N, C-alpha and C positions, 0 to 999 in steps of 0.2 A: 412364191407362185412358180409354176413349172412352165418349161418353154411352150410346151403343147399349150397350155391355157394362155399364155402372153400371144401365140401366135392365133390362137381362136379370135380372141377379142380382138387384135389387130384386122382379122379378115372382115369382121362383123362392123367395125367403125364405118364403111362407107354405107353401109344400109342405115347405120343409128343417122347418120348426115343426113342421108336423102330423105329418110321420113320425117326427121325433125322440120327440115325445110319445109315441108308441105304446112306446118301446122302455124306457121306465124304468117299473117298477112297484113294488110293496111300498110301505114307510112312506113315499118321497120321490116317490112317484107324483103327488100331487095337486099338490105345487109344481112339479114339471115339466112338469106338462100346461100351465100357466100360464108357466112360465119355462125352455123348452126350452132354450136357449143355454146356461145356468147349468152343466148339467155339463159343457160343454167347457172349463170353466176350472179343473177338477180333474184335474191331471195323475197323480196318483197312480191315482184311479179309472180314468180312461181307461187307464193303464198296465196295470192288473188286467184290463180288456176285452181288450186287445193279447196279454196272457198267455193267456187264456183262449180266443182265437182262435188260438193257437199263432204269432203275429205279433211277430216283433222287430226288422225291418228294412223297407226301403221296398219291395224286391222282393217279400217275402213279403206285405205288404199289398196289393199290387197284385195278386198271383197269388190273394189270397184274394177280393178284390173281383170280379175278372174272373169267377173261378168262381161268385159269387153272382149275379153278371148272366146268365153263359150257360149254368150247370145248376144249381146251388143245392140246397139240400135238397127243393126242388119235385119234384125228377128222382126221388128214391127214394121219396116220397109217393104219385107218380104210378104208379111201378113196383108199388107194393104194392098201389094201389087197383084196376089192371088185373088182377093176381092174385086178388083177393079177389072181384072184382065178377063173375067167373064161376062162383063157387063159392055152393052154398045157404047158408041162415044156420049150419044144423048142422054143415056143412062147414068153413065159415070159423072156427067155434069150435074145430073139431077140428085144422084148419090152425094157428092160433094156438098150442093147445096142444102142438103137437109142437116149438115153440120154444122150451119151457119152460127149455132148458138155457142159451138165448142169450137172458138178460133183456133187454136194448136191443132185440133183434129183437122179441122178444116184445110189450115195451111200445109199438114202434111201430106195430105190426100193430093193436094193441088200439085205438090212436088211430084210425087209418085206418078199421077196422072200425066204430067207434063213428060217424062221420060220413061214411060210404060212402054216397054218392047224395044229400047234403046240402050239398056244397061248391060255391060259386061257381066259375065258368070258371077255371082255372089253378090249381087247389087251394089249396096253401099259399104260392105263388108271393110275394103281398103281404108275408110274412114276410122273404123274401129283399130285397125290396126296400127294406123300410123300414130293414133292418140294412146296407144298403150306404150308405145317406145318413147312418147313425151312423158308419159306419165312414171314411167321405171326411172329416167334419168333425172326427172323432177322430184320424185320420191325419193331417190338416194341423196341428191343435194339437200333434202329437208329432212334426212334424217328417218325418214319413214321405211326405208329398204336398207337392208345392209348389200354390201358388194355382191355377194353371192346370190341373194334374192335379186337384185336387180338382174344379174346377168341369165338368172334361169328364165325370167320372163322374157328377157330381150332374145336369147337363144331360141325360145319357143316360136315368138312372133315371127323372128327373121325368117326361119324355116317355112313357117306358114306363108309368109308372103312369098317366098322364091318358090315353093311348089304351086302355088295357087295364080300365079300372074306370070305370063310370057315376056310383058312388056310393060314400060312406065306409063304409056299412052292410056291403057286401060286402066292401069290402078289410078291415074290422076281423076278419070272423068269418075270412077267411082267415089274416090275420095272427096272430090268436089260437088257432087249431087249429093252425097252424104253430110257433107257442110252444110248445104243449104238447107236439107232435111231437118237438122239438128239444130238451125240458127235460132240464138235466145230471140235475136230480134225479128224472127220470122222474115227474113231478106231472101225473097226468091232469085234477087240480082245478084248473089255471091260469084257466080261463075262469070258473068259479064262484067263484074266489077273488078274481078282479079284476072281477067282475061290475059293481061301483060305480062303478070308474075307467072302465071301458071305455063304460059308460052315460055317463057326463060327458063322455067325448069325444065321444059322438054327438049329445049333446042340450043341453050348457051353451053359453050364449053367450060364454063366456071361453073356450072351447075352440078351439085354433088351427084344427081341422079347418073351422070357419065361414068362416076366412077363405083356404081354398085351393078354390076350385072345380075340380071334376072333370069333363071334356069341355066 
């Protein structure tokens, strides 16, 4: 590996650490904020994530990552936002109630409605981008990606993040609302439940976000 490639990877690592730290919440969240690479040493843990994503091979992971980069959950969020934005508040409520027989659709619409007009540009794109980083690093550890493939994806997503976000606050808002939107447990309380951890990411001098400048 030549010196320029080594330097490029060294420069990218703070962004990898910052984006990885967002993906782990709950009781292990505080530890992962300060030790973001530790999670990639736990193959059983990573395997569970792969199962959750429906990924069991190299091709499936690459397809998943490509979808996340090109389309992602942000496309559905944006479509719902456009639909609700032309309705009055009362009509939005009735529209969501009409979906009561489809709990997943109703839940997602309720999240979109709650944050309608309050989202940074790009909607929940940050959630897609952060999880691409996680999937790349996990995929490499699970032997689904070569090192070259991992870094090709990582370089693309890091450059995208740096070009589209000027501060971590907007990124965290986007990521957090996206996490609620795609929640398997349909937990609208994701942000309030993880408020302390999200605040630490923004304010703690030990946060990896402080090592990664946007723009």
